[in-house]
Jmol script that loads the backbone (N, CA, C; Angstrom):
load data "model"
ATOM      1  N   MET A   1      61.890  74.883 136.845  1.00  0.00           N
ATOM      2  CA  MET A   1      61.503  74.812 135.461  1.00  0.00           C
ATOM      3  C   MET A   1      61.794  76.151 134.778  1.00  0.00           C
ATOM      4  N   ILE A   2      62.228  76.110 133.532  1.00  0.00           N
ATOM      5  CA  ILE A   2      62.584  77.305 132.762  1.00  0.00           C
ATOM      6  C   ILE A   2      61.323  77.870 132.121  1.00  0.00           C
ATOM      7  N   ASP A   3      61.135  79.139 132.332  1.00  0.00           N
ATOM      8  CA  ASP A   3      59.979  79.839 131.756  1.00  0.00           C
ATOM      9  C   ASP A   3      60.235  80.062 130.266  1.00  0.00           C
ATOM     10  N   SER A   4      59.282  79.696 129.435  1.00  0.00           N
ATOM     11  CA  SER A   4      59.468  79.837 127.988  1.00  0.00           C
ATOM     12  C   SER A   4      59.546  81.305 127.582  1.00  0.00           C
ATOM     13  N   ALA A   5      58.920  82.199 128.292  1.00  0.00           N
ATOM     14  CA  ALA A   5      59.008  83.636 127.982  1.00  0.00           C
ATOM     15  C   ALA A   5      60.414  84.133 128.269  1.00  0.00           C
ATOM     16  N   GLU A   6      61.002  83.666 129.382  1.00  0.00           N
ATOM     17  CA  GLU A   6      62.376  84.048 129.713  1.00  0.00           C
ATOM     18  C   GLU A   6      63.342  83.495 128.664  1.00  0.00           C
ATOM     19  N   THR A   7      63.105  82.283 128.233  1.00  0.00           N
ATOM     20  CA  THR A   7      63.956  81.664 127.217  1.00  0.00           C
ATOM     21  C   THR A   7      63.883  82.449 125.914  1.00  0.00           C
ATOM     22  N   ARG A   8      62.670  82.786 125.511  1.00  0.00           N
ATOM     23  CA  ARG A   8      62.517  83.576 124.275  1.00  0.00           C
ATOM     24  C   ARG A   8      63.205  84.932 124.428  1.00  0.00           C
ATOM     25  N   ASP A   9      63.077  85.524 125.598  1.00  0.00           N
ATOM     26  CA  ASP A   9      63.700  86.820 125.869  1.00  0.00           C
ATOM     27  C   ASP A   9      65.228  86.700 125.775  1.00  0.00           C
ATOM     28  N   TYR A  10      65.751  85.652 126.399  1.00  0.00           N
ATOM     29  CA  TYR A  10      67.191  85.410 126.390  1.00  0.00           C
ATOM     30  C   TYR A  10      67.689  85.181 124.957  1.00  0.00           C
ATOM     31  N   ILE A  11      66.997  84.349 124.226  1.00  0.00           N
ATOM     32  CA  ILE A  11      67.373  84.055 122.834  1.00  0.00           C
ATOM     33  C   ILE A  11      67.291  85.322 121.990  1.00  0.00           C
ATOM     34  N   GLY A  12      66.277  86.134 122.231  1.00  0.00           N
ATOM     35  CA  GLY A  12      66.150  87.394 121.495  1.00  0.00           C
ATOM     36  C   GLY A  12      67.307  88.337 121.768  1.00  0.00           C
ATOM     37  N   ARG A  13      67.716  88.441 123.054  1.00  0.00           N
ATOM     38  CA  ARG A  13      68.861  89.298 123.397  1.00  0.00           C
ATOM     39  C   ARG A  13      70.143  88.777 122.756  1.00  0.00           C
ATOM     40  N   MET A  14      70.319  87.465 122.772  1.00  0.00           N
ATOM     41  CA  MET A  14      71.502  86.853 122.157  1.00  0.00           C
ATOM     42  C   MET A  14      71.526  87.123 120.649  1.00  0.00           C
ATOM     43  N   ALA A  15      70.379  87.005 120.020  1.00  0.00           N
ATOM     44  CA  ALA A  15      70.295  87.252 118.573  1.00  0.00           C
ATOM     45  C   ALA A  15      70.601  88.720 118.278  1.00  0.00           C
ATOM     46  N   ASP A  16      70.060  89.625 119.104  1.00  0.00           N
ATOM     47  CA  ASP A  16      70.347  91.051 118.918  1.00  0.00           C
ATOM     48  C   ASP A  16      71.833  91.328 119.087  1.00  0.00           C
ATOM     49  N   ASN A  17      72.430  90.691 120.083  1.00  0.00           N
ATOM     50  CA  ASN A  17      73.867  90.868 120.335  1.00  0.00           C
ATOM     51  C   ASN A  17      74.690  90.351 119.163  1.00  0.00           C
ATOM     52  N   MET A  18      74.305  89.181 118.650  1.00  0.00           N
ATOM     53  CA  MET A  18      75.029  88.606 117.506  1.00  0.00           C
ATOM     54  C   MET A  18      74.874  89.490 116.271  1.00  0.00           C
ATOM     55  N   ASN A  19      73.652  90.012 116.038  1.00  0.00           N
ATOM     56  CA  ASN A  19      73.422  90.905 114.907  1.00  0.00           C
ATOM     57  C   ASN A  19      74.263  92.169 115.032  1.00  0.00           C
ATOM     58  N   SER A  20      74.343  92.709 116.245  1.00  0.00           N
ATOM     59  CA  SER A  20      75.130  93.915 116.486  1.00  0.00           C
ATOM     60  C   SER A  20      76.610  93.648 116.208  1.00  0.00           C
ATOM     61  N   THR A  21      77.103  92.510 116.702  1.00  0.00           N
ATOM     62  CA  THR A  21      78.497  92.129 116.465  1.00  0.00           C
ATOM     63  C   THR A  21      78.749  91.922 114.977  1.00  0.00           C
ATOM     64  N   PHE A  22      77.830  91.253 114.320  1.00  0.00           N
ATOM     65  CA  PHE A  22      77.968  91.010 112.885  1.00  0.00           C
ATOM     66  C   PHE A  22      77.994  92.324 112.112  1.00  0.00           C
ATOM     67  N   GLU A  23      77.088  93.252 112.460  1.00  0.00           N
ATOM     68  CA  GLU A  23      77.043  94.547 111.774  1.00  0.00           C
ATOM     69  C   GLU A  23      78.320  95.342 112.022  1.00  0.00           C
ATOM     70  N   HIS A  24      78.826  95.282 113.253  1.00  0.00           N
ATOM     71  CA  HIS A  24      80.078  95.971 113.570  1.00  0.00           C
ATOM     72  C   HIS A  24      81.224  95.403 112.736  1.00  0.00           C
ATOM     73  N   GLU A  25      81.320  94.099 112.681  1.00  0.00           N
ATOM     74  CA  GLU A  25      82.381  93.452 111.900  1.00  0.00           C
ATOM     75  C   GLU A  25      82.230  93.766 110.409  1.00  0.00           C
ATOM     76  N   LEU A  26      80.999  93.775 109.933  1.00  0.00           N
ATOM     77  CA  LEU A  26      80.742  94.081 108.532  1.00  0.00           C
ATOM     78  C   LEU A  26      81.181  95.512 108.203  1.00  0.00           C
ATOM     79  N   LYS A  27      80.883  96.457 109.086  1.00  0.00           N
ATOM     80  CA  LYS A  27      81.295  97.851 108.871  1.00  0.00           C
ATOM     81  C   LYS A  27      82.822  97.975 108.898  1.00  0.00           C
ATOM     82  N   ARG A  28      83.459  97.241 109.815  1.00  0.00           N
ATOM     83  CA  ARG A  28      84.921  97.256 109.891  1.00  0.00           C
ATOM     84  C   ARG A  28      85.529  96.718 108.595  1.00  0.00           C
ATOM     85  N   LEU A  29      84.992  95.633 108.085  1.00  0.00           N
ATOM     86  CA  LEU A  29      85.489  95.058 106.835  1.00  0.00           C
ATOM     87  C   LEU A  29      85.226  95.991 105.652  1.00  0.00           C
ATOM     88  N   GLU A  30      84.074  96.643 105.677  1.00  0.00           N
ATOM     89  CA  GLU A  30      83.740  97.588 104.603  1.00  0.00           C
ATOM     90  C   GLU A  30      84.751  98.737 104.565  1.00  0.00           C
ATOM     91  N   LYS A  31      85.138  99.234 105.735  1.00  0.00           N
ATOM     92  CA  LYS A  31      86.142 100.301 105.799  1.00  0.00           C
ATOM     93  C   LYS A  31      87.488  99.825 105.265  1.00  0.00           C
ATOM     94  N   ARG A  32      87.856  98.597 105.613  1.00  0.00           N
ATOM     95  CA  ARG A  32      89.126  98.046 105.126  1.00  0.00           C
ATOM     96  C   ARG A  32      89.110  97.877 103.607  1.00  0.00           C
ATOM     97  N   VAL A  33      87.993  97.392 103.075  1.00  0.00           N
ATOM     98  CA  VAL A  33      87.869  97.223 101.622  1.00  0.00           C
ATOM     99  C   VAL A  33      87.958  98.583 100.926  1.00  0.00           C
ATOM    100  N   ASP A  34      87.260  99.600 101.491  1.00  0.00           N
ATOM    101  CA  ASP A  34      87.330 100.944 100.916  1.00  0.00           C
ATOM    102  C   ASP A  34      88.761 101.470 100.916  1.00  0.00           C
ATOM    103  N   ALA A  35      89.485 101.227 102.005  1.00  0.00           N
ATOM    104  CA  ALA A  35      90.884 101.668 102.085  1.00  0.00           C
ATOM    105  C   ALA A  35      91.737 100.951 101.036  1.00  0.00           C
ATOM    106  N   LEU A  36      91.492  99.655 100.866  1.00  0.00           N
ATOM    107  CA  LEU A  36      92.243  98.889  99.860  1.00  0.00           C
ATOM    108  C   LEU A  36      91.935  99.373  98.445  1.00  0.00           C
ATOM    109  N   VAL A  37      90.698  99.728  98.194  1.00  0.00           N
ATOM    110  CA  VAL A  37      90.315 100.247  96.876  1.00  0.00           C
ATOM    111  C   VAL A  37      91.046 101.567  96.624  1.00  0.00           C
ATOM    112  N   ARG A  38      91.116 102.424  97.646  1.00  0.00           N
ATOM    113  CA  ARG A  38      91.832 103.699  97.483  1.00  0.00           C
ATOM    114  C   ARG A  38      93.304 103.458  97.198  1.00  0.00           C
ATOM    115  N   VAL A  39      93.911 102.518  97.914  1.00  0.00           N
ATOM    116  CA  VAL A  39      95.329 102.201  97.685  1.00  0.00           C
ATOM    117  C   VAL A  39      95.526 101.660  96.274  1.00  0.00           C
ATOM    118  N   CYS A  40      94.642 100.795  95.830  1.00  0.00           N
ATOM    119  CA  CYS A  40      94.739 100.248  94.467  1.00  0.00           C
ATOM    120  C   CYS A  40      94.634 101.356  93.427  1.00  0.00           C
ATOM    121  N   ASP A  41      93.706 102.282  93.634  1.00  0.00           N
ATOM    122  CA  ASP A  41      93.565 103.410  92.702  1.00  0.00           C
ATOM    123  C   ASP A  41      94.836 104.249  92.664  1.00  0.00           C
ATOM    124  N   GLN A  42      95.403 104.513  93.840  1.00  0.00           N
ATOM    125  CA  GLN A  42      96.634 105.300  93.907  1.00  0.00           C
ATOM    126  C   GLN A  42      97.778 104.573  93.202  1.00  0.00           C
ATOM    127  N   LEU A  43      97.876 103.272  93.426  1.00  0.00           N
ATOM    128  CA  LEU A  43      98.942 102.493  92.796  1.00  0.00           C
ATOM    129  C   LEU A  43      98.775 102.435  91.282  1.00  0.00           C
ATOM    130  N   GLN A  44      97.541 102.347  90.815  1.00  0.00           N
ATOM    131  CA  GLN A  44      97.301 102.349  89.371  1.00  0.00           C
ATOM    132  C   GLN A  44      97.717 103.687  88.761  1.00  0.00           C
ATOM    133  N   ASP A  45      97.376 104.783  89.438  1.00  0.00           N
ATOM    134  CA  ASP A  45      97.779 106.110  88.951  1.00  0.00           C
ATOM    135  C   ASP A  45      99.294 106.235  88.930  1.00  0.00           C
ATOM    136  N   GLU A  46      99.932 105.791  90.005  1.00  0.00           N
ATOM    137  CA  GLU A  46     101.393 105.865  90.083  1.00  0.00           C
ATOM    138  C   GLU A  46     102.039 104.991  89.008  1.00  0.00           C
ATOM    139  N   ASN A  47     101.490 103.806  88.810  1.00  0.00           N
ATOM    140  CA  ASN A  47     102.024 102.892  87.798  1.00  0.00           C
ATOM    141  C   ASN A  47     101.897 103.499  86.399  1.00  0.00           C
ATOM    142  N   ARG A  48     100.735 104.102  86.116  1.00  0.00           N
ATOM    143  CA  ARG A  48     100.513 104.749  84.820  1.00  0.00           C
ATOM    144  C   ARG A  48     101.535 105.880  84.615  1.00  0.00           C
ATOM    145  N   SER A  49     101.734 106.673  85.655  1.00  0.00           N
ATOM    146  CA  SER A  49     102.678 107.785  85.583  1.00  0.00           C
ATOM    147  C   SER A  49     104.113 107.283  85.361  1.00  0.00           C
ATOM    148  N   LEU A  50     104.472 106.234  86.075  1.00  0.00           N
ATOM    149  CA  LEU A  50     105.820 105.676  85.931  1.00  0.00           C
ATOM    150  C   LEU A  50     106.044 105.089  84.536  1.00  0.00           C
ATOM    151  N   LYS A  51     105.019 104.451  83.988  1.00  0.00           N
ATOM    152  CA  LYS A  51     105.147 103.913  82.628  1.00  0.00           C
ATOM    153  C   LYS A  51     105.326 105.035  81.607  1.00  0.00           C
ATOM    154  N   GLN A  52     104.587 106.126  81.790  1.00  0.00           N
ATOM    155  CA  GLN A  52     104.746 107.270  80.884  1.00  0.00           C
ATOM    156  C   GLN A  52     106.148 107.840  80.997  1.00  0.00           C
ATOM    157  N   ARG A  53     106.639 107.977  82.236  1.00  0.00           N
ATOM    158  CA  ARG A  53     107.990 108.505  82.455  1.00  0.00           C
ATOM    159  C   ARG A  53     109.028 107.575  81.832  1.00  0.00           C
ATOM    160  N   GLN A  54     108.820 106.285  81.969  1.00  0.00           N
ATOM    161  CA  GLN A  54     109.744 105.312  81.378  1.00  0.00           C
ATOM    162  C   GLN A  54     109.755 105.447  79.854  1.00  0.00           C
ATOM    163  N   ASP A  55     108.593 105.637  79.246  1.00  0.00           N
ATOM    164  CA  ASP A  55     108.523 105.812  77.801  1.00  0.00           C
ATOM    165  C   ASP A  55     109.309 107.049  77.363  1.00  0.00           C
ATOM    166  N   VAL A  56     109.151 108.148  78.115  1.00  0.00           N
ATOM    167  CA  VAL A  56     109.874 109.385  77.796  1.00  0.00           C
ATOM    168  C   VAL A  56     111.377 109.149  77.916  1.00  0.00           C
ATOM    169  N   LEU A  57     111.797 108.525  79.009  1.00  0.00           N
ATOM    170  CA  LEU A  57     113.226 108.283  79.222  1.00  0.00           C
ATOM    171  C   LEU A  57     113.807 107.332  78.174  1.00  0.00           C
ATOM    172  N   THR A  58     113.035 106.333  77.784  1.00  0.00           N
ATOM    173  CA  THR A  58     113.501 105.404  76.748  1.00  0.00           C
ATOM    174  C   THR A  58     113.697 106.140  75.426  1.00  0.00           C
ATOM    175  N   SER A  59     112.772 107.026  75.108  1.00  0.00           N
ATOM    176  CA  SER A  59     112.880 107.817  73.883  1.00  0.00           C
ATOM    177  C   SER A  59     114.091 108.748  73.946  1.00  0.00           C
ATOM    178  N   GLU A  60     114.264 109.410  75.085  1.00  0.00           N
ATOM    179  CA  GLU A  60     115.425 110.298  75.251  1.00  0.00           C
ATOM    180  C   GLU A  60     116.732 109.520  75.118  1.00  0.00           C
ATOM    181  N   ARG A  61     116.770 108.336  75.695  1.00  0.00           N
ATOM    182  CA  ARG A  61     117.977 107.499  75.620  1.00  0.00           C
ATOM    183  C   ARG A  61     118.281 107.132  74.178  1.00  0.00           C
ATOM    184  N   ALA A  62     117.257 106.750  73.438  1.00  0.00           N
ATOM    185  CA  ALA A  62     117.464 106.390  72.030  1.00  0.00           C
ATOM    186  C   ALA A  62     118.010 107.593  71.252  1.00  0.00           C
ATOM    187  N   ASN A  63     117.459 108.784  71.501  1.00  0.00           N
ATOM    188  CA  ASN A  63     117.960 109.988  70.829  1.00  0.00           C
ATOM    189  C   ASN A  63     119.405 110.275  71.203  1.00  0.00           C
ATOM    190  N   LEU A  64     119.734 110.134  72.476  1.00  0.00           N
ATOM    191  CA  LEU A  64     121.111 110.380  72.910  1.00  0.00           C
ATOM    192  C   LEU A  64     122.077 109.358  72.313  1.00  0.00           C
ATOM    193  N   LEU A  65     121.657 108.105  72.231  1.00  0.00           N
ATOM    194  CA  LEU A  65     122.523 107.096  71.604  1.00  0.00           C
ATOM    195  C   LEU A  65     122.764 107.419  70.135  1.00  0.00           C
ATOM    196  N   GLN A  66     121.726 107.876  69.448  1.00  0.00           N
ATOM    197  CA  GLN A  66     121.867 108.236  68.040  1.00  0.00           C
ATOM    198  C   GLN A  66     122.810 109.429  67.891  1.00  0.00           C
ATOM    199  N   LYS A  67     122.637 110.449  68.716  1.00  0.00           N
ATOM    200  CA  LYS A  67     123.520 111.617  68.661  1.00  0.00           C
ATOM    201  C   LYS A  67     124.954 111.227  68.992  1.00  0.00           C
ATOM    202  N   ASN A  68     125.126 110.362  69.976  1.00  0.00           N
ATOM    203  CA  ASN A  68     126.455 109.896  70.352  1.00  0.00           C
ATOM    204  C   ASN A  68     127.130 109.194  69.177  1.00  0.00           C
ATOM    205  N   GLU A  69     126.382 108.373  68.474  1.00  0.00           N
ATOM    206  CA  GLU A  69     126.945 107.665  67.310  1.00  0.00           C
ATOM    207  C   GLU A  69     127.321 108.648  66.208  1.00  0.00           C
ATOM    208  N   GLN A  70     126.490 109.666  65.982  1.00  0.00           N
ATOM    209  CA  GLN A  70     126.801 110.679  64.977  1.00  0.00           C
ATOM    210  C   GLN A  70     128.073 111.443  65.345  1.00  0.00           C
ATOM    211  N   VAL A  71     128.199 111.808  66.610  1.00  0.00           N
ATOM    212  CA  VAL A  71     129.395 112.532  67.067  1.00  0.00           C
ATOM    213  C   VAL A  71     130.616 111.640  66.935  1.00  0.00           C
ATOM    214  N   ARG A  72     130.473 110.365  67.296  1.00  0.00           N
ATOM    215  CA  ARG A  72     131.600 109.441  67.173  1.00  0.00           C
ATOM    216  C   ARG A  72     132.068 109.353  65.712  1.00  0.00           C
ATOM    217  N   ALA A  73     131.123 109.266  64.797  1.00  0.00           N
ATOM    218  CA  ALA A  73     131.471 109.175  63.371  1.00  0.00           C
ATOM    219  C   ALA A  73     132.172 110.452  62.916  1.00  0.00           C
ATOM    220  N   ARG A  74     131.691 111.610  63.373  1.00  0.00           N
ATOM    221  CA  ARG A  74     132.335 112.874  62.991  1.00  0.00           C
ATOM    222  C   ARG A  74     133.740 112.977  63.558  1.00  0.00           C
ATOM    223  N   VAL A  75     133.929 112.558  64.805  1.00  0.00           N
ATOM    224  CA  VAL A  75     135.265 112.604  65.427  1.00  0.00           C
ATOM    225  C   VAL A  75     136.212 111.656  64.695  1.00  0.00           C
ATOM    226  N   GLU A  76     135.739 110.457  64.379  1.00  0.00           N
ATOM    227  CA  GLU A  76     136.583 109.510  63.648  1.00  0.00           C
ATOM    228  C   GLU A  76     136.954 110.062  62.276  1.00  0.00           C
ATOM    229  N   ALA A  77     136.008 110.739  61.634  1.00  0.00           N
ATOM    230  CA  ALA A  77     136.299 111.348  60.330  1.00  0.00           C
ATOM    231  C   ALA A  77     137.343 112.442  60.476  1.00  0.00           C
ATOM    232  N   MET A  78     137.225 113.257  61.506  1.00  0.00           N
ATOM    233  CA  MET A  78     138.230 114.316  61.737  1.00  0.00           C
ATOM    234  C   MET A  78     139.602 113.720  62.003  1.00  0.00           C
ATOM    235  N   ILE A  79     139.644 112.652  62.798  1.00  0.00           N
ATOM    236  CA  ILE A  79     140.922 111.992  63.085  1.00  0.00           C
ATOM    237  C   ILE A  79     141.526 111.457  61.794  1.00  0.00           C
ATOM    238  N   GLY A  80     140.676 110.860  60.969  1.00  0.00           N
ATOM    239  CA  GLY A  80     141.157 110.349  59.674  1.00  0.00           C
ATOM    240  C   GLY A  80     141.706 111.474  58.819  1.00  0.00           C
ATOM    241  N   ARG A  81     141.044 112.621  58.757  1.00  0.00           N
ATOM    242  CA  ARG A  81     141.538 113.762  57.969  1.00  0.00           C
ATOM    243  C   ARG A  81     142.844 114.299  58.545  1.00  0.00           C
ATOM    244  N   LEU A  82     142.938 114.375  59.877  1.00  0.00           N
ATOM    245  CA  LEU A  82     144.173 114.857  60.499  1.00  0.00           C
ATOM    246  C   LEU A  82     145.342 113.928  60.193  1.00  0.00           C
ATOM    247  N   LYS A  83     145.088 112.621  60.234  1.00  0.00           N
ATOM    248  CA  LYS A  83     146.159 111.656  59.919  1.00  0.00           C
ATOM    249  C   LYS A  83     146.575 111.798  58.463  1.00  0.00           C
ATOM    250  N   ALA A  84     145.591 112.007  57.584  1.00  0.00           N
ATOM    251  CA  ALA A  84     145.901 112.164  56.151  1.00  0.00           C
ATOM    252  C   ALA A  84     146.711 113.431  55.938  1.00  0.00           C
ATOM    253  N   MET A  85     146.351 114.518  56.620  1.00  0.00           N
ATOM    254  CA  MET A  85     147.107 115.764  56.505  1.00  0.00           C
ATOM    255  C   MET A  85     148.525 115.594  57.025  1.00  0.00           C
ATOM    256  N   GLU A  86     148.647 114.837  58.120  1.00  0.00           N
ATOM    257  CA  GLU A  86     149.949 114.599  58.742  1.00  0.00           C
ATOM    258  C   GLU A  86     150.831 113.794  57.805  1.00  0.00           C
ATOM    259  N   GLN A  87     150.291 112.801  57.146  1.00  0.00           N
ATOM    260  CA  GLN A  87     151.058 111.966  56.225  1.00  0.00           C
ATOM    261  C   GLN A  87     151.380 112.751  54.944  1.00  0.00           C
ATOM    262  N   GLY A  88     150.541 113.691  54.592  1.00  0.00           N
ATOM    263  CA  GLY A  88     150.760 114.483  53.385  1.00  0.00           C
ATOM    264  C   GLY A  88     151.846 115.535  53.586  1.00  0.00           C
ATOM    265  N   SER A  89     152.172 115.861  54.817  1.00  0.00           N
ATOM    266  CA  SER A  89     153.180 116.905  55.060  1.00  0.00           C
ATOM    267  C   SER A  89     154.568 116.411  54.980  1.00  0.00           C
TER     268      SER A  89
END
end "model"
wireframe off; spacefill off
backbone 0.3
color backbone group
């Protein structure tokens, strides 16, 4: 016959073991979540920085395109004047 005190003792040890395993798993998951939060924060910072850099580069590109167009117009005007001078000679 099974002693009820032994059964309670056994069940208590099993419950303690399960609680210990559960707490260990919970701590492991908590560490993983903390690591994921840190990675997300880093990625958000990097993304913000990259967007700012993209804005700067887009602005620089627009300025360079405008300057390029101005130079092209000046060169075409000079070519036109040179052709006119050539025809006038």
